[in-house]
C-alpha positions in Angstrom: 24.2 -118.0 -100.4 22.4 -116.8 -97.3 24.5 -117.4 -94.2 23.1 -115.4 -91.3 24.2 -115.6 -87.7 21.1 -116.7 -85.7 21.0 -115.8 -82.0 17.8 -116.4 -80.0 15.8 -116.4 -83.2 17.3 -113.1 -84.5 19.2 -113.0 -87.8 22.3 -111.0 -88.5 24.2 -110.9 -91.8 27.4 -109.8 -90.1 29.4 -111.9 -87.7 31.4 -109.0 -86.3 30.3 -108.0 -82.8 31.8 -104.8 -81.5 32.4 -103.8 -77.9 32.1 -100.1 -77.0 33.8 -99.8 -73.6 37.1 -98.2 -74.8 35.7 -96.0 -77.6 35.1 -92.4 -77.7 31.3 -92.2 -78.6 31.8 -90.3 -81.8 34.1 -93.1 -83.2 31.5 -95.8 -82.8 29.5 -94.9 -85.9 32.6 -94.8 -88.1 33.7 -98.2 -86.8 30.3 -99.7 -87.5 30.2 -98.4 -91.0 33.8 -99.5 -91.7 33.5 -103.0 -90.1 29.9 -103.8 -90.8 29.1 -104.8 -87.2 25.4 -105.3 -86.5 25.6 -105.9 -82.7 27.3 -103.6 -80.2 27.7 -104.4 -76.6 27.6 -101.7 -73.9 27.7 -101.4 -70.2 24.4 -100.2 -68.7 26.1 -97.5 -66.7 27.4 -96.0 -70.0 24.0 -96.3 -71.8 22.4 -94.6 -68.8 24.9 -91.8 -68.5 24.1 -88.2 -69.5 20.5 -89.0 -70.2 21.4 -91.6 -72.8 23.8 -89.3 -74.7 26.0 -92.2 -75.6 23.2 -94.0 -77.5 22.8 -91.4 -80.1 26.1 -92.4 -81.6 24.9 -96.0 -82.3 23.1 -96.4 -85.7 19.5 -97.3 -85.3 19.8 -100.5 -87.3 22.4 -101.9 -84.9 21.3 -104.3 -82.1 22.2 -103.3 -78.6 23.7 -106.1 -76.4 23.8 -104.8 -72.8 26.3 -106.6 -70.6 26.2 -107.2 -66.8 29.6 -105.7 -66.3 30.0 -104.7 -62.6 27.8 -107.5 -61.3 29.3 -110.1 -59.0 26.3 -112.4 -58.5 23.5 -113.9 -60.5 21.0 -111.7 -58.7 22.9 -108.5 -59.6 23.1 -109.7 -63.2 19.4 -110.0 -63.3 18.9 -106.5 -61.8 21.1 -105.0 -64.6 19.3 -107.0 -67.3 15.9 -105.7 -66.1 17.2 -102.2 -66.2 18.6 -102.7 -69.6 15.3 -104.0 -70.9 13.6 -100.9 -69.5 16.1 -98.8 -71.5 15.1 -100.6 -74.7 18.1 -102.9 -75.1 15.9 -106.0 -75.7 16.1 -109.5 -74.5 19.6 -110.4 -75.5 22.0 -109.9 -72.6 25.7 -110.6 -72.3 26.4 -112.4 -69.0 29.7 -111.0 -67.7 30.6 -111.9 -64.2 34.3 -111.4 -63.3 35.6 -113.7 -60.7 38.9 -112.1 -59.8 40.6 -108.7 -60.2 44.1 -109.4 -61.5 43.4 -111.3 -64.7 39.7 -110.3 -65.0 38.7 -113.9 -65.6 35.0 -114.8 -65.7 33.4 -116.8 -62.9 31.9 -119.8 -64.7 30.0 -121.1 -61.8 28.2 -117.9 -60.9 27.6 -117.4 -64.7 25.7 -120.7 -64.9 23.4 -119.5 -62.1 22.9 -116.1 -63.8 22.1 -117.8 -67.1 19.4 -119.9 -65.5 17.9 -116.9 -63.6 18.0 -114.7 -66.7 16.4 -117.4 -68.9 13.6 -117.8 -66.4 12.9 -114.1 -66.7 12.6 -114.1 -70.5 16.2 -113.1 -71.4 18.5 -114.7 -74.0 21.8 -114.9 -72.2 25.1 -114.8 -74.2 27.6 -116.1 -71.6 31.2 -114.9 -71.4 33.2 -117.8 -70.0 36.5 -119.5 -69.6 36.5 -122.3 -72.2 35.4 -125.3 -70.3 33.3 -128.0 -71.9 31.6 -129.1 -68.6 30.7 -125.5 -67.7 29.5 -124.8 -71.3 27.2 -127.8 -71.2 25.7 -126.6 -67.9 25.2 -123.1 -69.5 23.3 -124.8 -72.4 21.1 -126.6 -69.9 20.5 -123.4 -68.0 19.1 -121.6 -71.1 22.1 -119.9 -72.8 21.5 -118.5 -76.3 25.3 -118.4 -77.1 28.6 -119.3 -75.5 31.3 -116.7 -75.5 34.7 -118.2 -74.6 37.7 -115.9 -74.1 40.6 -116.3 -76.5 43.0 -114.7 -74.0 42.6 -112.4 -71.0 40.4 -109.5 -71.7 42.2 -106.5 -73.1 45.4 -108.4 -73.6 45.4 -108.6 -77.5 47.3 -111.9 -77.0 45.3 -113.8 -79.7 44.0 -117.4 -79.7 45.7 -118.6 -76.6 42.8 -121.0 -75.9 42.5 -122.3 -79.4 42.4 -126.0 -78.6 39.8 -125.5 -75.9 37.6 -123.4 -78.1 37.8 -126.0 -80.8 36.3 -128.5 -78.4 33.4 -126.2 -77.7 32.8 -125.8 -81.4 32.6 -129.6 -81.8 30.5 -130.4 -78.8 28.2 -127.4 -78.1 25.1 -126.9 -80.4 24.9 -123.2 -79.9 26.8 -120.3 -81.5 30.4 -120.1 -80.2 31.4 -116.5 -80.2 35.1 -115.7 -79.4 35.2 -112.8 -77.0 38.3 -111.1 -75.5 41.9 -111.4 -76.4 41.9 -111.2 -80.2 44.5 -108.7 -81.2 44.9 -108.9 -85.0 42.6 -109.5 -88.0 44.5 -112.6 -88.9 43.6 -114.1 -85.5 39.9 -113.2 -86.0 40.1 -114.9 -89.4 41.7 -118.0 -87.8 38.8 -118.1 -85.2 36.3 -118.1 -88.0 38.2 -120.7 -90.0 37.9 -123.0 -86.9 34.1 -122.7 -87.1 33.3 -119.9 -84.6 30.0 -118.3 -85.2 31.3 -114.7 -84.6 34.0 -112.7 -83.1 33.6 -109.9 -80.6 36.2 -107.1 -80.6 37.0 -104.0 -78.6 40.5 -103.4 -77.4 42.3 -104.5 -80.6 40.4 -101.7 -82.5 40.2 -99.1 -79.8 43.9 -99.1 -79.1 45.0 -99.2 -82.8 46.4 -96.2 -84.7 43.4 -95.8 -86.9 40.3 -97.2 -85.3 38.0 -97.0 -88.4 40.6 -98.5 -90.7 41.3 -101.3 -88.2 37.5 -102.0 -87.9 37.4 -102.4 -91.6 40.3 -104.8 -91.6 38.6 -106.9 -88.9 35.3 -106.9 -90.8 37.0 -108.2 -93.9 39.0 -110.8 -92.0 35.9 -112.2 -90.2 34.1 -112.5 -93.5 37.1 -114.2 -95.2 37.5 -116.7 -92.4 33.8 -117.6 -92.5 33.9 -118.1 -96.3 37.0 -120.3 -95.9 35.2 -122.4 -93.3 32.1 -122.8 -95.5 34.2 -123.7 -98.6 36.1 -126.4 -96.6 39.9 -126.6 -96.8 41.8 -128.6 -99.3 43.6 -131.8 -98.3 47.0 -131.7 -96.6 49.9 -133.9 -97.7 52.3 -134.4 -94.8 55.0 -136.6 -96.3 55.1 -135.7 -100.0 54.4 -133.0 -102.6 52.2 -133.0 -105.6 52.7 -130.9 -108.7 49.9 -128.6 -109.6 50.8 -129.0 -113.3 52.1 -132.0 -115.3 55.9 -132.4 -115.0 56.3 -134.7 -118.1 54.9 -135.4 -121.5 54.4 -131.8 -122.7 57.3 -132.1 -125.3 56.3 -135.5 -126.6 
């Protein structure tokens, strides 16, 4: 069964999106091969460093998703996106506008403005946000291509701390919901996919593990398993009784 992830008209057979901010460049290719990621995010300053040396480690068939890391305003986000397009990163852009420095939480209000500005300039914004239905609806109206709620504070590996709020977005928003930030274990990525998330983005959980390629492979399998479970639909739940899976009587008569 064909079950591609569709973002802004582009199809991806993998639902594993990998960040690159904490990786040594030479490990990225190994993680892509082990985990099967088809989209890699990267900060423009890294892509543009050392004459693009970093980019040679990213396989050619992997889509680049530049992010607006470092921008504080919608106008700065647009400047970064325009530079990323000049470097060949394409139209997809991850809107990442951090609103405060202690918990590194995104600024939903400025992100809505950035989304509108980017969409008017031909970009497909994937918006990193605090899970908030009102803000997500405004992002859809502003031209978002996907909504990327954080599961927990970025880099924390705390898991699905915002599970209930993300479930609301899945039910109410007719765009891909991609969990971004906070996932720490493959089981948590699987749970996000079982909920109905369209994809999971990972960085810290893999980059800080003991064996990054092995962990990337574990996450790739978990994401696929969670998606297949979601598509299969879960069996019913009996809350007040049990039911035998085999007959308990009659087999000796």
